[in-house]
C-alpha positions, 0 to 999 in steps of 0.5 A: 917269942916275937921278941917284943917288949910289953909296954906299961899302960895308962893307969887309967887304961890298965883296969880294961885289961889287955897289954901292950907292946913296943913295936917301931918308930913310936909304934903299938900292938895293942891286944884286948880281951873279951868275954865273948872270945872267938878267934880271928882265923883269918883276919889279921895283922901282919908284922914285918920284920928285918931280912929272911934271917931275923923272920927264920930265927923267929920261926925258928923260936917259935916251933921249938917253942909248939907253936904252929909255924905256916910258910906261904909262898904266895905273896912275891918278894916276899918269905913268910909264914903265919902262927898262932896267938896264944888265944887263936888269932892268925898272926901273920910274919914276913921279911922282904925275899933276900 
């Protein structure tokens, strides 16, 4: 739903599970798994989009899919919202206010 392309993990790391996703400028987002899992409801990564139009389009896709979208206006100069991944972890999506 976030539009991130999954990338293949090195063969030597595949047995540990999880998934890797491509970001921009050669950056990756690595998602791991644990048997004794508790979702991070406050600690979270933030992913920056290029502009508010892209951010609003993403929010609409997430809402259409049934994901929560909670807008937050407390950060000056930024438009942002929070959602959750399928395991309940908090994610922040933001763009420079325009």
